[in-house]
N, C-alpha and C positions, 0 to 999 in steps of 0.2 A: 372849215371847222371838221375832223375826224365824224365820220357815223360811226353811233352806238349801233353793234349787231346784236341781234337778238340773246344772241349765247351771252353777250357782258352782261344784257340787262337781267337774264336771266340767274347769272350767277351774283349779279349785286342785290337782287333780289331776296335769295338764298344767304346772303351775307346779313341784309338788313333784316332777315327775317331771324339769325343766329342770335341776333343783340336785342331783340323782344319778346321772344319767345321764352319759355322755360327751358332750360335742359338739366334731367337728374342724370347723375353717375347710379344713384341708389335710390329706391324709393323709403318714403318714410315708415316709423312700425304705424301698423292697422291696428284699430280697435270695434267694435260691433256696437252700436245704440240697438235698442228695442223698445219702443213704445208703446206702452197702454194707455189710452186717451179717458177711461172713465173714472170719475171719483167720485163717494157718496155724495158730496156736494159740493158745487162751486165756491170757493173763496173767494172773498169781496177785492181781493188784492192781487191774485192768481191771472196774469197772463199768458200762460203756459198753454199749450193745447190740450183743454183737458173739457171735460162735459160730465154732466151727471147721468150716474149710471143708470141703464134701465132698469126696469122690475126683474126681466130675465135677462141677465147679461150674457151675447152671444159667443161662450168661451170658446167653445168646439170650434167655432166658424172662423174666429179670429187668429185661434193659434194656427188654425188650419191656413189663412190668410198672411200669416207672419213667416211660416214657413215654405209658402209659394212665392212670398215676396225675396224672403235669403236666394232659392234658387236662380230667381229671374238677376239679381245681382253677381252672382257666382262669375258668370265670364270675366266683370271690371276687377276680379282682385282675385283670381284662378293664379294656385301656387303661392300666395303668399298666406304668411302665418299670423293669425287675429291674437293679439297681448293679452287684451282685456274684454270685457262684456260687462254694456250698464242696463240695466231693465227699468226704465224711469216711466214717468206719468204726466200726469196723471196718478193714480194708485193702481202700480203694479201688484201688490196686495192682497187686491180684490179677489185674483186669480185664484186659483186654486190650486195648492202643492202639485196636485196631479197634471195641469196644466204646464206649471213651470217645469214639470219634469220630464213632458214632452218636448215642449220646447225647447230646452237645453242638450234635449237627446239628439233632436233634429239639427241643432248647431252642431256639436259635435262630430256630427255623421255626415255633413258636409263643407266645414273647412275647417282647415288644419289649425287647431284652439292649443297653446302654449300650455306646455302640463303643469306649469305654475301661473295659469292665467288668473286673474282677477276677477272674480263675476261678482257684481253688485248689484243688489234687488233694492228699488224705495219703497218703505212703508210707512203705512200710517198708524198711529195706536190706535186710531178708530176701526182699525181693522182688524186689532191684536190678538190672536188666539196661539196659545205654545204651541199645540199641536203643529197648527197651521206653520208656526217659524219652524218647527223643527223639519218640517217635510221640504221646506224648503231647503236648510241646509242639507237634508238627503239628497235631492236632487241636482245640488250643486253649488249654488249659490255660498258664496267665502265669506259674502262682505255685506252688509247691512246698513243702506241709510233713513234712519230715521226721522221722521218728520214733527218733533217736538213742539219746536217754533216759540213756547214757551212753558216755563212751568209755575206760574201764576194763573190760575182760573179767570182773574178778571181780564186778562189781557188774551186768553183763548175764546174767551167772550168775544169779545174788541174783534177780533181777527175772525172771527166764524168758522172757528174750527167745529169739528164735529164728537170731540175727545176732550177729557177732562185731566186735572193732574194726575191722580190718581193713574187713570189708563196709561198717562205719560210714561208714569214711573214705573208700573210693572210691565209695561212694553220695554223699556230701558234695559230693565233688570234681566228680564227673558232674552234678549237679544244679544249681549253682554254673555251671558252664564253658554246661550246655546252658538255662537257664531265668532264672538271674542272681538272680531275686525269690526267694530262698529262706529259708523258716524250720526253724531247728532248734533240735527239742523234746529239750528235756533235766529230770532229774529231779535233784531234790538229799533231803539227809536219808535215803539210803538204806542199807539192814540193814548195820552196822558199817563208816559212813561217818564218817570226821575232816575235819576242818576242811581240811587241806593234802589229802587226794581231791579235797574239792568244789573245791578251788584249782584243781589240776590239771587237772579236767573245765571246769572255766568257760576256765580258758587254753588247753585243744586247742579249745573250741566258738569262742573269739575268733579264733586263729589262721585259722581259712577266711573271716574276714570276712564272713558271712554277712548281709545286711540288716535281719534278725530273729534272735533268740532267744527263746526260750519255757525258763523254767526253773518246774517245779511241784515244789513238795512231796510228797513218797510220803506219802500218808495211807491207812489202814484203811478202804474203806468197808467197808459192808454187802454180802450176798451176794458176798463173794469170797475166795478161797482164803487168802488174806492174813487175812483176818478171822478168818477160822474158826483158823487155826494162823500167829499175829501171828510175823512175823521178828524178829530184836531192833534196834529202831528206834533212833535217837540221841534222847535225851531232849528236852523242851522246851527247857531252857537250851542246848543242845548244838544242835537243829538251828534255833533263835536265832541262833547264832553262825555256823552253816554259812550260813543266809540272807541275811547281813549281811555276810560274805564274798566270798560270790558278787556281791551288791548293788554292791559295793566293784569289786571288777574289771571288771566289767561299765561301771558309771560312767565308770571310766579309761579305757577303751576307746573312749568314745564311746556308747554305747548311752542313750537314754533311757528309765526305766523308767517306760512312759505307763500302763500295766495290773497286777493284782497282779501277774501272772506274766508280764506280754510287756516286750521292749525291744525297740527298732528304733533304726536309723541314721535322720538325718531325714529326715523323709517317706515313711518305708518301714513305718508301721502297716498294723496288718492291717486295710484297708477293711471288709472282712464280718465281724470280729469287734467291730470298731466300732460299726456299724449295730445290732450286739445292745446293747451296752453304752448306746450311746443308745437305747435301746426304738423301736431301728426295727420295721417289719414284714418277715415273711418265711416264704416259705411250704415248709414239708417235704415231699420225695417220700422213699420208701423206707421198707423196716423199722422201723419204733419212732418216725421220722423226729415231730418238734412241730413246728407251726405258729401263728403268731401274727399276725393280720390284723386291722386298722383297718378301719371303716365309719362313713358319716356319725355314727352316734348308737351305736356300742359297740366294743367288743373281743373278737375270738373269738380262742379257743386249739382247735388239732385234736390229737390224737396217732393214727398208724397201727398200724395191727398187729405185733407185736413181732418176734414169731416168724416167721423165714425164709418156712419153708411156709404157715402161717395167712395171711401177710401176702399170696402169690402166688395162695391159694385166696379169699380174700377178695375181692381187685382183680377175678381172673377173674368171682367173682357179682357185680361191681360195688360194691361195699361195702369201700372203701380205711381208711375210718375206725374207729378201734375205739370215739374216745371228741368229744366236740364240746361246748364250753359257755362260755358268754359269762363273760367277765370282770369279778366285780363290781364297784363304782366304790368298796367298801372296801380290795377287794385290790389297788387300783392304785396307791396309795403305794408300798406294801412292793416291789412289784415293779418298778417304776421305779427306786425305792433300791437294791434288791437289783441291778441293774445298773449304773447310773450312778456308785455309789459304789464303783466298781472303779475306775476312772479318776482315776491321781494329780491329775489337774486339775480332776476331776470336770466338771460341766456349768452352761450357765446356767442362772439360777434359771428363766428365761422357756421353756426346753425341758420343763421339765413338764408345762405347760396345753397345749404344743404335741403331745407325744407322748402324755398320759395324756386330753386332753380334758377335765380337771377343773380347778379353782383349786387354786393353791398352799398354798391356805389350809387343805384338809383335812389337808396334812401339818403344819400351823404348829407346834401341840405338841410334835412328835418334833422338828422343826427345832431348837427353843428347849431342850428335854433336850440333846441332841446337842450343841448349841453349850455349853450351860450345862457339860457334861462334858468338855469338850475334846476330842471326836471328831469336832468339823464346823466347819469355818473362821466367824468371825462376817461373813460377805461378804453384804451381802442381793443382789448380781448372779451370785453365783456359788454352785453346793451344792458341797462341796471339802471330801473330808475332811484331819483333819489328821494330820500324823506320825505320830500317836497310835491317831487314825482308821483307817488304815491298816493300823497293826499290829494292832488289835483290832477288822479290818473286821467280822466276825460280829457284835458286840457293837453296833457301829453301826447295822449292820442291822434288827437285831431291833428298835430303836427304832422301826420304822416299820412292825412287825405290826399289822395289821388293829385289833386291839383296843386298841392304843396309839393309831394316827395318828387314827381318829376316836373321840375318848372320849362 
């Protein structure tokens, strides 16, 4: 039997590595996410990394930390253009307009921000001040996402919100007047909510003619107060009836249901979130922020320290990352589909290789099974969920878990 030389073994290893590691000819679009972790009060349904704000918010120190965090990330994104910025939370509108101005000025000084970059800031009606909103706009925020949740005081109280309907209406009116490009966040299948109640909420939202509406179903997430003490939610059939009623109303009003929970007027989709769903890259700074960054031969994920005080201390010590790891090739199929299949129109099949650096063949078995079950359209050019696939999205996504995607 012929002997295998060390050179032959080395060549074989390189060949095998080329088949199992991502290879990018061009890197995906890049976004920047900035997390502000404080709220006036923690909502009982919220599982985001948010914390009740201290009496004296450490605003200046936190902005300093965000700037230092961004600087520490520059070697990973050097030379790449940033197309969108999203300041989320928590409640970023707790920060002053001066703080947002200093933050965005620092961003523009350190990265190549696209001239037409979408810059979104999340705000809650409970922190609304017209002068503050105007200050955010002057600082460079050109899109506001307003956490309304409901236009009914009964449900706002049930959700533990700090604002009432009048404050929600005033905030929405001011946001649309100042920014124009506004998203209103609402929830459905609320405690005790009927189909008619949901129609009234949808009707109130549509009346503002905001270019973007988000409707999320209330779910009981682990590590939340609602999970420990569940409120009386509509059952599965009632929740489906509520969702159907809301979707019908929004479609009649001219909103395109382009993603699981997102509805937009023509060309007013959220560009930042579209980059997530199309498996683009993003660098995340701030307490608990996540990053996904592509390099010529790998994709890396990062997680910042979650607790605000710990984040500030660790950043001061020069260690902002709690965790950093390379995404395995076995996980790439699931991660891509977890995002892309949320889009109503799906994505071109060619985008899989472009964004994962791997051939679509690694997901062939799962695609065939999803198509056979009627969850995925049998179109060789597009990865698009069927109406059934959209209704049972979790079942569709689970078909691409690593042990299924690569037998």
